[in-house]
C-alpha positions in Angstrom: -7.2 -12.8 2.2 -5.3 -15.4 4.1 -4.2 -16.9 0.7 -2.7 -13.6 -0.4 -0.9 -13.0 2.8 0.5 -16.6 2.7 1.5 -16.1 -0.9 3.3 -12.8 -0.1 5.2 -14.3 2.9 6.1 -17.4 0.8 7.3 -15.3 -2.0 9.6 -13.2 0.3 11.0 -16.4 1.8 11.7 -18.0 -1.6 13.3 -14.8 -3.0 15.5 -14.5 0.1 16.5 -18.2 0.0 17.1 -18.1 -3.7 19.4 -15.1 -3.3 21.5 -16.9 -0.7 22.2 -19.8 -3.1 25.1 -19.6 -5.6 23.6 -18.8 -9.0 26.3 -19.4 -11.6 24.4 -17.9 -14.5 23.5 -14.8 -12.5 27.1 -14.0 -11.4 29.5 -12.2 -13.6 33.1 -11.6 -12.5 35.0 -9.0 -14.4 38.8 -8.7 -14.0 40.3 -5.4 -14.8 43.9 -6.5 -14.2 46.4 -5.8 -11.5 46.4 -2.5 -9.6 49.5 -1.0 -8.1 49.4 -3.5 -5.2 49.0 -6.5 -7.5 45.4 -7.2 -6.5 42.6 -8.0 -8.8 39.4 -5.9 -8.9 36.3 -8.2 -9.3 32.7 -7.1 -9.8 29.9 -9.4 -8.7 26.5 -8.9 -10.4 23.7 -8.1 -7.9 20.4 -9.6 -8.9 18.2 -8.5 -5.9 16.9 -5.1 -4.7 15.3 -4.1 -1.4 13.3 -0.9 -1.8 10.8 1.5 -0.3 9.0 4.7 -1.3 10.3 8.0 0.1 6.9 9.7 -0.4 4.4 6.9 0.7 4.3 8.1 4.3 2.5 11.3 3.1 -0.4 9.0 2.0 -0.4 6.9 5.2 1.6 3.9 4.2 5.1 2.5 4.4 5.9 -0.4 2.1 9.0 -2.5 2.0 9.6 -4.6 -1.1 12.1 -7.1 -2.5 12.7 -7.6 -6.2 14.5 -10.6 -7.6 15.7 -10.9 -11.2 14.6 -14.2 -12.8 15.8 -13.7 -16.4 17.3 -10.8 -18.4 13.9 -9.3 -18.8 11.6 -10.7 -16.1 11.7 -10.1 -12.3 9.3 -10.8 -9.4 8.6 -8.3 -6.6 6.9 -9.0 -3.2 6.2 -6.5 -0.5 4.9 -6.1 3.0 4.2 -2.8 4.9 2.2 -0.8 7.3 -0.7 1.6 6.9 -1.6 4.5 9.2 -3.1 7.9 9.3 -1.8 10.4 6.7 0.7 12.9 8.1 -1.3 15.7 6.5 -5.0 16.6 6.3 -4.5 17.7 2.7 -4.6 14.1 1.5 -7.8 13.4 3.4 -9.4 16.5 2.0 -8.4 15.5 -1.5 -9.9 12.0 -1.0 -13.1 13.6 0.3 -13.4 15.7 -2.8 -13.0 12.7 -5.1 -15.4 10.4 -3.1 -18.9 10.7 -4.5 -20.5 8.1 -2.2 -23.6 9.2 -0.3 -22.8 9.0 3.4 -26.1 10.7 4.3 -28.1 7.5 3.5 -28.3 4.4 5.7 -30.5 1.4 5.7 -31.1 1.5 9.5 -32.2 5.2 9.8 -35.2 6.9 8.3 -33.6 10.2 9.2 -29.9 9.6 8.7 -26.9 11.7 9.9 -24.3 12.6 7.3 -21.3 10.6 8.6 -17.9 11.9 7.4 -15.2 9.2 7.2 -12.6 11.8 6.5 -13.1 13.9 9.6 -10.2 13.1 11.9 -11.3 15.5 14.7 -13.1 12.6 16.4 -11.3 9.7 14.8 -8.0 8.1 16.0 -6.1 6.2 13.3 -4.6 2.8 14.1 -1.9 0.7 12.4 -3.0 -1.6 9.5 -0.9 -3.7 7.0 -0.5 -4.2 3.3 0.9 -7.0 1.2 1.6 -7.1 -2.6 2.9 -9.4 -5.3 4.0 -8.3 -8.8 5.6 -9.7 -12.0 7.7 -7.2 -13.9 8.5 -7.3 -17.6 11.3 -5.1 -18.8 11.5 -3.9 -22.4 15.2 -4.4 -22.9 17.0 -7.7 -22.1 19.5 -5.9 -19.9 18.6 -7.1 -16.4 16.0 -5.2 -14.4 17.0 -1.8 -15.8 15.0 0.5 -17.9 11.3 0.6 -18.8 8.8 -2.0 -17.5 5.2 -3.0 -17.2 4.0 -4.8 -14.1 0.7 -6.3 -13.1 0.2 -5.9 -9.3 -2.1 -7.6 -6.8 -2.3 -5.9 -3.4 -4.3 -6.3 -0.2 -4.4 -3.6 2.5 -6.3 -2.8 5.6 -6.8 0.5 7.5 -8.3 0.8 11.0 -9.5 3.7 13.1 -11.5 4.4 16.3 -14.4 6.9 15.9 -15.7 8.5 19.1 -19.3 7.7 19.8 -21.8 10.5 20.7 -23.2 11.2 24.1 -26.9 10.3 23.7 -27.8 12.1 26.9 -27.2 15.4 25.2 -29.5 17.1 22.8 -26.6 18.4 20.7 -23.7 16.5 19.2 -21.0 15.8 21.9 -18.4 13.1 21.5 -17.5 10.6 24.2 -13.7 10.4 25.0 -13.7 6.8 26.2 -16.2 5.0 23.9 -15.5 4.2 20.3 -16.8 2.5 17.1 -14.0 0.4 15.7 -13.9 1.1 11.9 -12.0 -0.8 9.2 -11.2 -0.5 5.5 -10.2 -3.6 3.5 -9.0 -3.2 -0.1 -8.1 -5.7 -2.8 -6.4 -4.0 -5.7 -5.6 -5.2 -9.2 -3.3 -2.6 -10.9 -1.0 -2.4 -13.8 2.1 -0.2 -13.3 4.1 1.3 -16.2 7.4 2.8 -15.2 11.2 2.8 -15.4 13.9 1.7 -13.0 17.5 2.9 -13.1 20.5 1.2 -11.5 24.0 2.0 -10.4 26.4 -0.2 -8.4 24.5 0.1 -5.1 21.5 2.5 -5.4 18.4 2.1 -7.5 15.5 4.5 -8.2 12.3 4.3 -10.2 9.1 6.0 -11.0 5.7 4.6 -12.2 2.1 5.4 -13.0 -0.7 2.9 -12.6 -4.3 2.2 -13.5 -6.5 -0.5 -11.9 -9.5 -1.4 -9.9 -10.2 -1.8 -6.2 -12.7 -3.9 -4.3 -13.4 -2.1 -1.1 -15.2 -3.2 2.1 -15.6 -0.6 4.8 -17.1 -0.7 8.2 -18.0 2.9 9.2 -19.6 4.6 12.1 -23.4 5.0 11.4 -25.2 7.8 13.4 -28.8 8.7 12.9 -31.8 10.5 14.4 -34.6 8.8 16.2 -38.3 9.7 15.9 -37.8 12.6 18.4 -34.9 14.0 16.3 -32.3 12.9 18.9 -28.9 11.9 17.6 -28.2 8.2 18.3 -25.3 5.8 18.0 -26.1 3.1 15.4 -23.0 0.9 15.5 -21.3 0.2 12.1 -22.6 0.1 8.6 -20.9 -2.0 5.9 -20.2 -0.5 2.5 -19.0 -2.6 -0.4 -18.1 -1.0 -3.7 -15.7 -1.1 -6.7 -13.4 1.9 -7.5 -11.1 2.9 -10.3 -7.5 3.5 -9.2 -5.0 6.0 -10.6 -1.6 5.8 -9.1 1.8 7.5 -9.3 4.8 6.9 -7.2 8.6 6.8 -6.6 10.8 4.1 -5.2 14.5 4.0 -4.0 16.4 0.8 -3.3 19.6 -0.9 -2.5 21.1 -3.7 -4.5 22.0 -6.9 -2.7 
C-alpha cells in the first residue's frame, strides 16, 4: 500500500506543479472590447478543479480531490481524505443487512460468540485515511465538461477500539479502559460513469460506479471456554472479496 500512497502524493504534487507553470495551449484569452472605462475584459481558461463530496460525511469519509485537464477529452484526478465513524447509525444498519459474512464462526473457538462489527455501543471509531487515483475520459472534446467514464484505484483504512469483556463476570460486561484495536483495510478497483458540469467558478457532478474490493479486517473475537464462560480472544483476521456499487455527488472550484 506504500506504493499507492506514494503514487497519490506524487500525482498531487505533479498536478499542482503543472498548474503553476504557464501552459500556452491551455490558456485562452478572449477580448470583448472596451467597456465604458476603456478597459479590456479578458477570460483565462481554468484547467484544474479542487473538489469534495457534500454527502460523503454521512458514510464516514471526507475526500479532497484535484482534477487536472490533460487534453480536450482526458483528465487525471488524485485524492486524499479521512475516514471516521458514520454520523448516523442508519448507514451501519444498512451495511449489516447487506453483509452476509458469518461472524458466529471462528477458528480459535469451538463455541464461538457472535461478534457484531456494526455494534457501536461498545466500539469507539478512530480516524483513518483514504487515497485514490483516476483517469477520466470525456465523451465530448470540450474540456472536462459533460459525460465521462473513469477507472478508479482507491485504498482506504478504518480503525476502531472495541471494549474487551470483563472475564471475572459470568455475564457480558464491557471494560471501559481495555480495548481491542480493530482495523479495516480496503483496496478498491471501480469504474465510475457520470457527468460533470462547469460554470466560470463552480463545478458539480454525479456518478454511479461498479467494482470490486479486496478487504482485510482485524476484528474482536470473543468466545466461550469449556465452562461456557465468555472470554477475550484478541483479534481475528478476515480476508474477502466484495462487489461494490457506488453512487455519489461532488462539488468543486475551478483554479
